[in-house]
N, CA, C, O and the ligand as a Tripos MOL2 file, in Angstrom:
@<TRIPOS>MOLECULE
protein
  297   295    75     0     0
PROTEIN
NO_CHARGES

@<TRIPOS>ATOM
      1 N          99.8630   94.4390   91.2000 N.3       1 MET1
      2 CA        100.9240   93.4770   91.3110 C.3       1 MET1
      3 C         102.1040   94.4380   92.2090 C.2       1 MET1
      4 O         102.3430   95.6150   91.9400 O.2       1 MET1
      5 N         102.6440   93.8030   93.1130 N.am      2 SER2
      6 CA        103.6320   94.6410   93.8270 C.3       2 SER2
      7 C         104.8020   93.8370   94.3650 C.2       2 SER2
      8 O         104.6680   92.6830   94.7740 O.2       2 SER2
      9 N         105.9360   94.4840   94.3490 N.am      3 TYR3
     10 CA        107.3490   93.7070   94.8560 C.3       3 TYR3
     11 C         107.4660   93.8950   96.2080 C.2       3 TYR3
     12 O         107.3200   95.0080   96.7120 O.2       3 TYR3
     13 N         107.7060   92.9460   96.8200 N.am      4 PHE4
     14 CA        108.3900   93.0160   98.3140 C.3       4 PHE4
     15 C         109.6020   92.2160   98.4830 C.2       4 PHE4
     16 O         109.8690   91.1840   97.8680 O.2       4 PHE4
     17 N         110.4220   92.8870   99.5190 N.am      5 LYS5
     18 CA        111.6660   92.1260   99.6640 C.3       5 LYS5
     19 C         111.6500   90.7940  100.1240 C.2       5 LYS5
     20 O         112.4820   89.9690   99.7470 O.2       5 LYS5
     21 N         110.5860   90.5000  101.0600 N.am      6 THR6
     22 CA        110.6070   89.0750  101.7330 C.3       6 THR6
     23 C         108.9690   88.9340  101.6130 C.2       6 THR6
     24 O         108.1160   89.7770  101.3350 O.2       6 THR6
     25 N         108.8640   87.4430  101.9550 N.am      7 THR7
     26 CA        107.5060   86.8150  102.0640 C.3       7 THR7
     27 C         106.7080   87.5900  103.2170 C.2       7 THR7
     28 O         105.5790   88.0520  103.0560 O.2       7 THR7
     29 N         107.3980   87.6650  104.3210 N.am      8 LYS8
     30 CA        106.9390   88.1420  105.3460 C.3       8 LYS8
     31 C         106.4510   89.6780  105.2610 C.2       8 LYS8
     32 O         105.3600   89.9950  105.7340 O.2       8 LYS8
     33 N         107.2350   90.5500  104.6870 N.am      9 GLU9
     34 CA        106.6670   91.7640  104.1640 C.3       9 GLU9
     35 C         105.5390   91.7650  103.1760 C.2       9 GLU9
     36 O         104.7900   92.7420  103.2180 O.2       9 GLU9
     37 N         105.3050   90.8550  102.3210 N.am     10 ALA10
     38 CA        104.1810   90.9260  101.5200 C.3      10 ALA10
     39 C         103.0250   90.1770  101.9830 C.2      10 ALA10
     40 O         102.0430   89.9420  101.2790 O.2      10 ALA10
     41 N         103.2030   89.7360  103.4310 N.am     11 ASP11
     42 CA        101.7570   89.1710  104.1280 C.3      11 ASP11
     43 C         101.0800   90.2280  104.7140 C.2      11 ASP11
     44 O         101.2850   90.5760  105.8770 O.2      11 ASP11
     45 N         100.1140   90.8680  103.8150 N.am     12 GLN12
     46 CA         99.3410   92.0560  104.2300 C.3      12 GLN12
     47 C          97.9710   91.9870  104.0010 C.2      12 GLN12
     48 O          97.2700   92.9130  104.4110 O.2      12 GLN12
     49 N          97.4000   90.9140  103.3330 N.am     13 LEU13
     50 CA         96.1630   90.4760  103.1960 C.3      13 LEU13
     51 C          95.4640   89.6190  104.2360 C.2      13 LEU13
     52 O          96.0680   89.0640  105.1540 O.2      13 LEU13
     53 N          94.3160   89.5540  104.0610 N.am     14 VAL14
     54 CA         93.4070   88.4950  104.9140 C.3      14 VAL14
     55 C          93.3480   86.9030  104.3950 C.2      14 VAL14
     56 O          93.2140   85.8700  105.0500 O.2      14 VAL14
     57 N          93.5070   87.1240  102.9110 N.am     15 ALA15
     58 CA         93.3480   85.7470  102.4380 C.3      15 ALA15
     59 C          94.1540   85.4820  101.1650 C.2      15 ALA15
     60 O          94.1500   86.3660  100.3090 O.2      15 ALA15
     61 N          94.8460   84.3580  100.9500 N.am     16 TYR16
     62 CA         95.5060   83.9160   99.8710 C.3      16 TYR16
     63 C          95.1790   82.7990   99.1600 C.2      16 TYR16
     64 O          94.4760   81.9380   99.6880 O.2      16 TYR16
     65 N          95.5720   82.6820   98.0650 N.am     17 PHE17
     66 CA         95.1280   81.4450   97.0860 C.3      17 PHE17
     67 C          95.9620   80.3240   97.4910 C.2      17 PHE17
     68 O          95.5630   79.1650   97.3770 O.2      17 PHE17
     69 N          97.3420   80.6860   98.0590 N.am     18 THR18
     70 CA         98.4150   79.6940   98.2680 C.3      18 THR18
     71 C          98.9690   79.9860   99.5320 C.2      18 THR18
     72 O          98.4760   80.9320  100.1470 O.2      18 THR18
     73 N          99.9900   79.2950  100.0860 N.am     19 ASP19
     74 CA        100.7640   79.6020  101.1590 C.3      19 ASP19
     75 C         101.5940   80.8830  100.8110 C.2      19 ASP19
     76 O         101.8960   81.0890   99.6350 O.2      19 ASP19
     77 N         101.8980   81.5820  101.6080 N.am     20 THR20
     78 CA        102.5630   82.8130  101.3640 C.3      20 THR20
     79 C         103.9050   82.8910  100.8110 C.2      20 THR20
     80 O         104.3760   83.9000  100.2860 O.2      20 THR20
     81 N         104.5840   81.6140  100.9750 N.am     21 ASP21
     82 CA        105.9850   81.3240  100.2500 C.3      21 ASP21
     83 C         106.0460   80.3090   99.2070 C.2      21 ASP21
     84 O         107.0940   79.7740   98.8460 O.2      21 ASP21
     85 N         104.8310   80.0480   98.7090 N.am     22 LEU22
     86 CA        104.5740   79.2300   97.5170 C.3      22 LEU22
     87 C         104.4740   79.9350   96.1410 C.2      22 LEU22
     88 O         103.5020   80.6740   95.9860 O.2      22 LEU22
     89 N         105.2580   79.8150   95.2330 N.am     23 CYS23
     90 CA        105.0420   80.3700   93.9340 C.3      23 CYS23
     91 C         103.9790   79.8430   93.1040 C.2      23 CYS23
     92 O         104.0540   78.6520   92.8030 O.2      23 CYS23
     93 N         103.0040   80.5260   92.6860 N.am     24 PHE24
     94 CA        101.8540   80.1550   91.9160 C.3      24 PHE24
     95 C         102.3060   79.4440   90.6250 C.2      24 PHE24
     96 O         101.8810   78.3580   90.2320 O.2      24 PHE24
     97 N         103.3030   80.2760   89.9760 N.am     25 GLU25
     98 CA        103.7420   79.7880   88.6700 C.3      25 GLU25
     99 C         104.4130   78.3420   88.5620 C.2      25 GLU25
    100 O         103.9460   77.4680   87.8320 O.2      25 GLU25
    101 N         105.5880   78.1620   89.3780 N.am     26 CYS26
    102 CA        106.3570   77.0770   89.3780 C.3      26 CYS26
    103 C         106.0470   76.2050   90.5270 C.2      26 CYS26
    104 O         106.5390   75.0770   90.5520 O.2      26 CYS26
    105 N         105.3120   76.5970   91.4450 N.am     27 GLY27
    106 CA        105.1710   75.5180   92.5890 C.3      27 GLY27
    107 C         106.2760   75.3890   93.6060 C.2      27 GLY27
    108 O         106.0920   74.5340   94.4730 O.2      27 GLY27
    109 N         107.5330   76.1770   93.6580 N.am     28 CYS28
    110 CA        108.4250   76.1720   94.4470 C.3      28 CYS28
    111 C         108.3910   77.1270   95.5960 C.2      28 CYS28
    112 O         107.6880   78.1360   95.5330 O.2      28 CYS28
    113 N         109.1180   76.8530   96.6350 N.am     29 ARG29
    114 CA        109.0090   77.9100   97.7940 C.3      29 ARG29
    115 C         109.8790   79.0190   97.3850 C.2      29 ARG29
    116 O         110.9110   78.8610   96.7330 O.2      29 ARG29
    117 N         109.3610   80.3060   97.8500 N.am     30 ILE30
    118 CA        110.1330   81.7350   97.6110 C.3      30 ILE30
    119 C         110.9090   81.9820   98.9250 C.2      30 ILE30
    120 O         110.4590   81.8450  100.0630 O.2      30 ILE30
    121 N         112.1370   82.3650   98.5720 N.am     31 GLU31
    122 CA        113.0960   82.9250   99.5440 C.3      31 GLU31
    123 C         113.4840   84.1290   98.8270 C.2      31 GLU31
    124 O         113.8260   84.1690   97.6450 O.2      31 GLU31
    125 N         113.3810   85.3990   99.8760 N.am     32 GLY32
    126 CA        113.9610   86.7140   99.1350 C.3      32 GLY32
    127 C         112.6890   87.2430   98.4990 C.2      32 GLY32
    128 O         111.5570   87.0960   98.9590 O.2      32 GLY32
    129 N         113.0050   87.8440   97.4410 N.am     33 GLY33
    130 CA        112.1880   88.7310   96.8310 C.3      33 GLY33
    131 C         110.8470   88.0740   96.3090 C.2      33 GLY33
    132 O         110.8650   86.9670   95.7720 O.2      33 GLY33
    133 N         109.7080   88.7820   96.4840 N.am     34 VAL34
    134 CA        108.4460   88.1610   95.9530 C.3      34 VAL34
    135 C         107.7730   89.1230   95.3030 C.2      34 VAL34
    136 O         107.9630   90.3190   95.5210 O.2      34 VAL34
    137 N         106.9000   88.6470   94.4190 N.am     35 VAL35
    138 CA        105.6880   89.6210   93.6550 C.3      35 VAL35
    139 C         104.3500   88.8590   93.9420 C.2      35 VAL35
    140 O         104.0380   87.7150   93.6100 O.2      35 VAL35
    141 N         103.5330   89.9400   94.7550 N.am     36 ARG36
    142 CA        102.1230   89.5740   94.9500 C.3      36 ARG36
    143 C         101.3350   90.0420   94.0170 C.2      36 ARG36
    144 O         101.3990   91.1800   93.5520 O.2      36 ARG36
    145 N         100.5080   89.1270   93.6850 N.am     37 TYR37
    146 CA         99.4420   89.9690   92.8280 C.3      37 TYR37
    147 C          97.8410   89.5480   93.3680 C.2      37 TYR37
    148 O          97.4160   88.3930   93.3900 O.2      37 TYR37
    149 N          97.2150   90.5440   93.7150 N.am     38 ASP38
    150 CA         95.8620   90.6110   94.3370 C.3      38 ASP38
    151 C          94.7300   90.7290   93.2790 C.2      38 ASP38
    152 O          94.6730   91.5850   92.3970 O.2      38 ASP38
    153 N          93.8060   89.6920   93.5170 N.am     39 GLY39
    154 CA         92.5300   89.4970   92.3910 C.3      39 GLY39
    155 C          91.3560   89.1310   93.2360 C.2      39 GLY39
    156 O          91.4470   88.9070   94.4430 O.2      39 GLY39
    157 N          90.1670   89.0780   92.4970 N.am     40 TYR40
    158 CA         89.0320   88.8820   93.0270 C.3      40 TYR40
    159 C          88.8370   87.2730   93.0350 C.2      40 TYR40
    160 O          88.9160   86.6440   91.9800 O.2      40 TYR40
    161 N          88.5760   86.6310   94.2830 N.am     41 ALA41
    162 CA         88.2010   85.2160   94.4960 C.3      41 ALA41
    163 C          86.7610   85.0520   94.2490 C.2      41 ALA41
    164 O          86.2580   83.9830   93.9020 O.2      41 ALA41
    165 N          86.0440   86.2670   94.4590 N.am     42 GLU42
    166 CA         84.4830   86.2450   94.5080 C.3      42 GLU42
    167 C          84.2480   87.7200   94.5010 C.2      42 GLU42
    168 O          85.1050   88.4940   94.9260 O.2      42 GLU42
    169 N          83.0420   88.1410   94.0010 N.am     43 PRO43
    170 CA         82.7870   89.6020   94.1210 C.3      43 PRO43
    171 C          82.8630   89.9720   95.5940 C.2      43 PRO43
    172 O          82.2550   89.3610   96.4730 O.2      43 PRO43
    173 N          83.8410   91.2630   95.8420 N.am     44 GLY44
    174 CA         83.8600   91.9000   96.8890 C.3      44 GLY44
    175 C          84.8770   90.9230   97.8160 C.2      44 GLY44
    176 O          84.6870   91.0360   99.0270 O.2      44 GLY44
    177 N          85.7760   90.1180   97.4640 N.am     45 LYS45
    178 CA         86.6580   89.3430   98.4070 C.3      45 LYS45
    179 C          87.9880   89.1450   97.6360 C.2      45 LYS45
    180 O          88.0870   88.2720   96.7740 O.2      45 LYS45
    181 N          88.9140   89.8970   97.9320 N.am     46 ILE46
    182 CA         90.3350   89.6550   97.5610 C.3      46 ILE46
    183 C          91.1790   88.6900   97.8800 C.2      46 ILE46
    184 O          91.1920   88.4780   99.0930 O.2      46 ILE46
    185 N          91.9170   87.9970   97.2330 N.am     47 LYS47
    186 CA         93.1810   87.0920   97.6710 C.3      47 LYS47
    187 C          94.1300   87.4520   96.8480 C.2      47 LYS47
    188 O          94.0490   88.0370   95.7680 O.2      47 LYS47
    189 N          95.3650   86.9250   97.6390 N.am     48 GLY48
    190 CA         96.4830   87.3220   96.9410 C.3      48 GLY48
    191 C          97.1580   85.9800   96.3590 C.2      48 GLY48
    192 O          96.8390   84.9250   96.9060 O.2      48 GLY48
    193 N          98.0830   85.9490   95.2720 N.am     49 LEU49
    194 CA         98.9210   85.1120   94.6900 C.3      49 LEU49
    195 C         100.6010   85.6570   94.8880 C.2      49 LEU49
    196 O         101.0210   86.8130   94.8400 O.2      49 LEU49
    197 N         101.2840   84.5100   95.0980 N.am     50 PHE50
    198 CA        102.7120   84.8590   95.0930 C.3      50 PHE50
    199 C         103.5750   84.3800   94.0990 C.2      50 PHE50
    200 O         103.3640   83.2530   93.6500 O.2      50 PHE50
    201 N         104.5730   85.0940   93.6530 N.am     51 PHE51
    202 CA        105.4480   84.4390   92.5990 C.3      51 PHE51
    203 C         106.9970   85.0380   92.8880 C.2      51 PHE51
    204 O         107.2490   86.0870   93.4820 O.2      51 PHE51
    205 N         107.8710   84.1860   92.3690 N.am     52 HIS52
    206 CA        109.2420   84.5930   92.1700 C.3      52 HIS52
    207 C         109.2010   85.8640   91.2540 C.2      52 HIS52
    208 O         108.2580   85.9790   90.4710 O.2      52 HIS52
    209 N         110.0170   86.6650   91.3030 N.am     53 PRO53
    210 CA        110.0200   87.8300   90.4150 C.3      53 PRO53
    211 C         110.0060   87.2840   88.8990 C.2      53 PRO53
    212 O         109.2780   87.6800   87.9890 O.2      53 PRO53
    213 N         110.9700   86.2980   88.8530 N.am     54 ALA54
    214 CA        111.1310   85.8500   87.2040 C.3      54 ALA54
    215 C         109.8860   85.1210   86.8580 C.2      54 ALA54
    216 O         109.3920   85.1870   85.7330 O.2      54 ALA54
    217 N         109.4180   84.4750   87.7610 N.am     55 CYS55
    218 CA        107.9150   83.6790   87.5690 C.3      55 CYS55
    219 C         107.0130   84.7720   87.0950 C.2      55 CYS55
    220 O         106.4200   84.5730   86.0340 O.2      55 CYS55
    221 N         106.8130   85.9740   87.7710 N.am     56 ALA56
    222 CA        105.8520   86.7910   87.5370 C.3      56 ALA56
    223 C         106.0040   87.4820   86.1910 C.2      56 ALA56
    224 O         105.0230   87.8050   85.5220 O.2      56 ALA56
    225 N         107.2890   87.7050   85.8010 N.am     57 ALA57
    226 CA        107.4410   88.3000   84.5120 C.3      57 ALA57
    227 C         107.1110   87.3440   83.5050 C.2      57 ALA57
    228 O         106.5260   87.6840   82.4770 O.2      57 ALA57
    229 N         107.5220   85.9280   83.7890 N.am     58 LEU58
    230 CA        107.2130   84.9590   82.4520 C.3      58 LEU58
    231 C         105.7870   84.8370   82.4820 C.2      58 LEU58
    232 O         105.2880   84.5760   81.3870 O.2      58 LEU58
    233 N         104.7970   84.9880   83.6960 N.am     59 LEU59
    234 CA        103.4110   84.8610   83.5980 C.3      59 LEU59
    235 C         102.8750   85.9320   82.9190 C.2      59 LEU59
    236 O         101.9360   85.7390   82.1470 O.2      59 LEU59
    237 N         103.3990   87.1990   83.1160 N.am     60 GLY60
    238 CA        102.8270   88.4710   82.7560 C.3      60 GLY60
    239 C         103.0080   88.3090   81.0650 C.2      60 GLY60
    240 O         102.0470   88.5730   80.3420 O.2      60 GLY60
    241 N         104.1470   87.9130   80.5580 N.am     61 GLN61
    242 CA        104.3810   87.6270   79.1340 C.3      61 GLN61
    243 C         103.4570   86.8390   78.7220 C.2      61 GLN61
    244 O         102.8850   87.2200   77.7010 O.2      61 GLN61
    245 N         103.0450   85.6630   79.2650 N.am     62 ARG62
    246 CA        102.1490   84.6370   78.6890 C.3      62 ARG62
    247 C         100.6080   85.1310   78.6010 C.2      62 ARG62
    248 O          99.7530   84.7230   77.8150 O.2      62 ARG62
    249 N         100.4960   85.9500   79.4410 N.am     63 LEU63
    250 CA         99.1210   86.5790   79.5080 C.3      63 LEU63
    251 C          99.0240   87.7380   78.4940 C.2      63 LEU63
    252 O          97.9770   87.9170   77.8730 O.2      63 LEU63
    253 N          99.9770   88.4340   78.3410 N.am     64 ILE64
    254 CA         99.9950   89.3580   77.2110 C.3      64 ILE64
    255 C          99.9030   88.5710   75.9410 C.2      64 ILE64
    256 O          99.1240   88.9220   75.0550 O.2      64 ILE64
    257 N         100.5450   87.6910   75.8410 N.am     65 CYS65
    258 CA        100.7560   86.9710   74.4660 C.3      65 CYS65
    259 C          99.3160   86.2460   74.2890 C.2      65 CYS65
    260 O          98.8240   86.2950   73.1610 O.2      65 CYS65
    261 N          98.6730   85.6450   75.2130 N.am     66 ASP66
    262 CA         97.3020   85.1180   75.0850 C.3      66 ASP66
    263 C          96.2910   86.1510   74.9530 C.2      66 ASP66
    264 O          95.4720   86.1060   74.0350 O.2      66 ASP66
    265 N          96.3030   87.0920   75.8280 N.am     67 GLY67
    266 CA         95.0810   88.1750   75.9160 C.3      67 GLY67
    267 C          95.2260   89.2600   74.7780 C.2      67 GLY67
    268 O          94.2570   89.5240   74.0660 O.2      67 GLY67
    269 N          96.4490   89.8880   74.6130 N.am     68 PHE68
    270 CA         96.4360   91.0380   73.9030 C.3      68 PHE68
    271 C          95.7200   90.8070   72.3960 C.2      68 PHE68
    272 O          94.8200   91.5560   72.0150 O.2      68 PHE68
    273 N          96.1430   89.8590   71.7070 N.am     69 PRO69
    274 CA         95.6080   89.7580   70.3530 C.3      69 PRO69
    275 C          94.0160   89.4420   70.1990 C.2      69 PRO69
    276 O          93.3520   89.4690   69.1630 O.2      69 PRO69
    277 N          93.6150   89.1490   71.4620 N.am     70 LYS70
    278 CA         92.0770   88.7370   71.7970 C.3      70 LYS70
    279 C          91.4350   89.9690   72.6500 C.2      70 LYS70
    280 O          90.2730   89.8780   73.0450 O.2      70 LYS70
    281 N          92.0730   90.9010   72.8690 N.am     71 ARG71
    282 CA         91.6140   91.9220   73.7750 C.3      71 ARG71
    283 C          90.3040   92.4960   73.4220 C.2      71 ARG71
    284 O          89.6110   92.9590   74.3270 O.2      71 ARG71
    285 N          89.8230   92.5170   71.9970 N.am     72 HIS72
    286 CA         88.6020   93.1960   71.8910 C.3      72 HIS72
    287 C          87.4020   92.1050   71.7170 C.2      72 HIS72
    288 O          86.2560   92.4790   71.4710 O.2      72 HIS72
    289 N          87.6570   91.0850   71.8250 N.am     73 GLN73
    290 CA         86.6780   90.0180   71.8030 C.3      73 GLN73
    291 C          86.0080   89.5980   73.2380 C.2      73 GLN73
    292 O          86.6870   89.7210   74.2580 O.2      73 GLN73
    293 N          84.9120   89.1900   73.2910 N.am     74 ASN74
    294 CA         84.3230   88.9130   74.5140 C.3      74 ASN74
    295 C          84.6200   87.4030   74.9170 C.2      74 ASN74
    296 O          84.1850   86.9500   75.9760 O.2      74 ASN74
    297 ZN        108.3250   80.6250   90.7240 Zn       75 ZN75
@<TRIPOS>BOND
     1     1     2 1
     2     2     3 1
     3     3     4 2
     4     3     5 am
     5     5     6 1
     6     6     7 1
     7     7     8 2
     8     7     9 am
     9     9    10 1
    10    10    11 1
    11    11    12 2
    12    11    13 am
    13    13    14 1
    14    14    15 1
    15    15    16 2
    16    15    17 am
    17    17    18 1
    18    18    19 1
    19    19    20 2
    20    19    21 am
    21    21    22 1
    22    22    23 1
    23    23    24 2
    24    23    25 am
    25    25    26 1
    26    26    27 1
    27    27    28 2
    28    27    29 am
    29    29    30 1
    30    30    31 1
    31    31    32 2
    32    31    33 am
    33    33    34 1
    34    34    35 1
    35    35    36 2
    36    35    37 am
    37    37    38 1
    38    38    39 1
    39    39    40 2
    40    39    41 am
    41    41    42 1
    42    42    43 1
    43    43    44 2
    44    43    45 am
    45    45    46 1
    46    46    47 1
    47    47    48 2
    48    47    49 am
    49    49    50 1
    50    50    51 1
    51    51    52 2
    52    51    53 am
    53    53    54 1
    54    54    55 1
    55    55    56 2
    56    55    57 am
    57    57    58 1
    58    58    59 1
    59    59    60 2
    60    59    61 am
    61    61    62 1
    62    62    63 1
    63    63    64 2
    64    63    65 am
    65    65    66 1
    66    66    67 1
    67    67    68 2
    68    67    69 am
    69    69    70 1
    70    70    71 1
    71    71    72 2
    72    71    73 am
    73    73    74 1
    74    74    75 1
    75    75    76 2
    76    75    77 am
    77    77    78 1
    78    78    79 1
    79    79    80 2
    80    79    81 am
    81    81    82 1
    82    82    83 1
    83    83    84 2
    84    83    85 am
    85    85    86 1
    86    86    87 1
    87    87    88 2
    88    87    89 am
    89    89    90 1
    90    90    91 1
    91    91    92 2
    92    91    93 am
    93    93    94 1
    94    94    95 1
    95    95    96 2
    96    95    97 am
    97    97    98 1
    98    98    99 1
    99    99   100 2
   100    99   101 am
   101   101   102 1
   102   102   103 1
   103   103   104 2
   104   103   105 am
   105   105   106 1
   106   106   107 1
   107   107   108 2
   108   107   109 am
   109   109   110 1
   110   110   111 1
   111   111   112 2
   112   111   113 am
   113   113   114 1
   114   114   115 1
   115   115   116 2
   116   115   117 am
   117   117   118 1
   118   118   119 1
   119   119   120 2
   120   119   121 am
   121   121   122 1
   122   122   123 1
   123   123   124 2
   124   123   125 am
   125   125   126 1
   126   126   127 1
   127   127   128 2
   128   127   129 am
   129   129   130 1
   130   130   131 1
   131   131   132 2
   132   131   133 am
   133   133   134 1
   134   134   135 1
   135   135   136 2
   136   135   137 am
   137   137   138 1
   138   138   139 1
   139   139   140 2
   140   139   141 am
   141   141   142 1
   142   142   143 1
   143   143   144 2
   144   143   145 am
   145   145   146 1
   146   146   147 1
   147   147   148 2
   148   147   149 am
   149   149   150 1
   150   150   151 1
   151   151   152 2
   152   151   153 am
   153   153   154 1
   154   154   155 1
   155   155   156 2
   156   155   157 am
   157   157   158 1
   158   158   159 1
   159   159   160 2
   160   159   161 am
   161   161   162 1
   162   162   163 1
   163   163   164 2
   164   163   165 am
   165   165   166 1
   166   166   167 1
   167   167   168 2
   168   167   169 am
   169   169   170 1
   170   170   171 1
   171   171   172 2
   172   171   173 am
   173   173   174 1
   174   174   175 1
   175   175   176 2
   176   175   177 am
   177   177   178 1
   178   178   179 1
   179   179   180 2
   180   179   181 am
   181   181   182 1
   182   182   183 1
   183   183   184 2
   184   183   185 am
   185   185   186 1
   186   186   187 1
   187   187   188 2
   188   187   189 am
   189   189   190 1
   190   190   191 1
   191   191   192 2
   192   191   193 am
   193   193   194 1
   194   194   195 1
   195   195   196 2
   196   195   197 am
   197   197   198 1
   198   198   199 1
   199   199   200 2
   200   199   201 am
   201   201   202 1
   202   202   203 1
   203   203   204 2
   204   203   205 am
   205   205   206 1
   206   206   207 1
   207   207   208 2
   208   207   209 am
   209   209   210 1
   210   210   211 1
   211   211   212 2
   212   211   213 am
   213   213   214 1
   214   214   215 1
   215   215   216 2
   216   215   217 am
   217   217   218 1
   218   218   219 1
   219   219   220 2
   220   219   221 am
   221   221   222 1
   222   222   223 1
   223   223   224 2
   224   223   225 am
   225   225   226 1
   226   226   227 1
   227   227   228 2
   228   227   229 am
   229   229   230 1
   230   230   231 1
   231   231   232 2
   232   231   233 am
   233   233   234 1
   234   234   235 1
   235   235   236 2
   236   235   237 am
   237   237   238 1
   238   238   239 1
   239   239   240 2
   240   239   241 am
   241   241   242 1
   242   242   243 1
   243   243   244 2
   244   243   245 am
   245   245   246 1
   246   246   247 1
   247   247   248 2
   248   247   249 am
   249   249   250 1
   250   250   251 1
   251   251   252 2
   252   251   253 am
   253   253   254 1
   254   254   255 1
   255   255   256 2
   256   255   257 am
   257   257   258 1
   258   258   259 1
   259   259   260 2
   260   259   261 am
   261   261   262 1
   262   262   263 1
   263   263   264 2
   264   263   265 am
   265   265   266 1
   266   266   267 1
   267   267   268 2
   268   267   269 am
   269   269   270 1
   270   270   271 1
   271   271   272 2
   272   271   273 am
   273   273   274 1
   274   274   275 1
   275   275   276 2
   276   275   277 am
   277   277   278 1
   278   278   279 1
   279   279   280 2
   280   279   281 am
   281   281   282 1
   282   282   283 1
   283   283   284 2
   284   283   285 am
   285   285   286 1
   286   286   287 1
   287   287   288 2
   288   287   289 am
   289   289   290 1
   290   290   291 1
   291   291   292 2
   292   291   293 am
   293   293   294 1
   294   294   295 1
   295   295   296 2
@<TRIPOS>SUBSTRUCTURE
     1 MET1         2 RESIDUE 1 A MET
     2 SER2         6 RESIDUE 1 A SER
     3 TYR3        10 RESIDUE 1 A TYR
     4 PHE4        14 RESIDUE 1 A PHE
     5 LYS5        18 RESIDUE 1 A LYS
     6 THR6        22 RESIDUE 1 A THR
     7 THR7        26 RESIDUE 1 A THR
     8 LYS8        30 RESIDUE 1 A LYS
     9 GLU9        34 RESIDUE 1 A GLU
    10 ALA10       38 RESIDUE 1 A ALA
    11 ASP11       42 RESIDUE 1 A ASP
    12 GLN12       46 RESIDUE 1 A GLN
    13 LEU13       50 RESIDUE 1 A LEU
    14 VAL14       54 RESIDUE 1 A VAL
    15 ALA15       58 RESIDUE 1 A ALA
    16 TYR16       62 RESIDUE 1 A TYR
    17 PHE17       66 RESIDUE 1 A PHE
    18 THR18       70 RESIDUE 1 A THR
    19 ASP19       74 RESIDUE 1 A ASP
    20 THR20       78 RESIDUE 1 A THR
    21 ASP21       82 RESIDUE 1 A ASP
    22 LEU22       86 RESIDUE 1 A LEU
    23 CYS23       90 RESIDUE 1 A CYS
    24 PHE24       94 RESIDUE 1 A PHE
    25 GLU25       98 RESIDUE 1 A GLU
    26 CYS26      102 RESIDUE 1 A CYS
    27 GLY27      106 RESIDUE 1 A GLY
    28 CYS28      110 RESIDUE 1 A CYS
    29 ARG29      114 RESIDUE 1 A ARG
    30 ILE30      118 RESIDUE 1 A ILE
    31 GLU31      122 RESIDUE 1 A GLU
    32 GLY32      126 RESIDUE 1 A GLY
    33 GLY33      130 RESIDUE 1 A GLY
    34 VAL34      134 RESIDUE 1 A VAL
    35 VAL35      138 RESIDUE 1 A VAL
    36 ARG36      142 RESIDUE 1 A ARG
    37 TYR37      146 RESIDUE 1 A TYR
    38 ASP38      150 RESIDUE 1 A ASP
    39 GLY39      154 RESIDUE 1 A GLY
    40 TYR40      158 RESIDUE 1 A TYR
    41 ALA41      162 RESIDUE 1 A ALA
    42 GLU42      166 RESIDUE 1 A GLU
    43 PRO43      170 RESIDUE 1 A PRO
    44 GLY44      174 RESIDUE 1 A GLY
    45 LYS45      178 RESIDUE 1 A LYS
    46 ILE46      182 RESIDUE 1 A ILE
    47 LYS47      186 RESIDUE 1 A LYS
    48 GLY48      190 RESIDUE 1 A GLY
    49 LEU49      194 RESIDUE 1 A LEU
    50 PHE50      198 RESIDUE 1 A PHE
    51 PHE51      202 RESIDUE 1 A PHE
    52 HIS52      206 RESIDUE 1 A HIS
    53 PRO53      210 RESIDUE 1 A PRO
    54 ALA54      214 RESIDUE 1 A ALA
    55 CYS55      218 RESIDUE 1 A CYS
    56 ALA56      222 RESIDUE 1 A ALA
    57 ALA57      226 RESIDUE 1 A ALA
    58 LEU58      230 RESIDUE 1 A LEU
    59 LEU59      234 RESIDUE 1 A LEU
    60 GLY60      238 RESIDUE 1 A GLY
    61 GLN61      242 RESIDUE 1 A GLN
    62 ARG62      246 RESIDUE 1 A ARG
    63 LEU63      250 RESIDUE 1 A LEU
    64 ILE64      254 RESIDUE 1 A ILE
    65 CYS65      258 RESIDUE 1 A CYS
    66 ASP66      262 RESIDUE 1 A ASP
    67 GLY67      266 RESIDUE 1 A GLY
    68 PHE68      270 RESIDUE 1 A PHE
    69 PRO69      274 RESIDUE 1 A PRO
    70 LYS70      278 RESIDUE 1 A LYS
    71 ARG71      282 RESIDUE 1 A ARG
    72 HIS72      286 RESIDUE 1 A HIS
    73 GLN73      290 RESIDUE 1 A GLN
    74 ASN74      294 RESIDUE 1 A ASN
    75 ZN75       297 GROUP 0 **** ****
């Protein structure tokens, strides 16, 4: 996960799951700072997601709340 000052600066990959200015969390357009998260869309193929910084923080906390208590389970 990386922070960029603009969506243009964050546009460094070949493929994305969403438009480069669309927040994956809230569905609103991003103007200004953006957080990009890269992950595998399929084995060997990385795609990026974009978030408002506050939405990235919210999503991160939700993932921790959901995943941390179950981290030793498969
Ligand atoms: Zn958002």
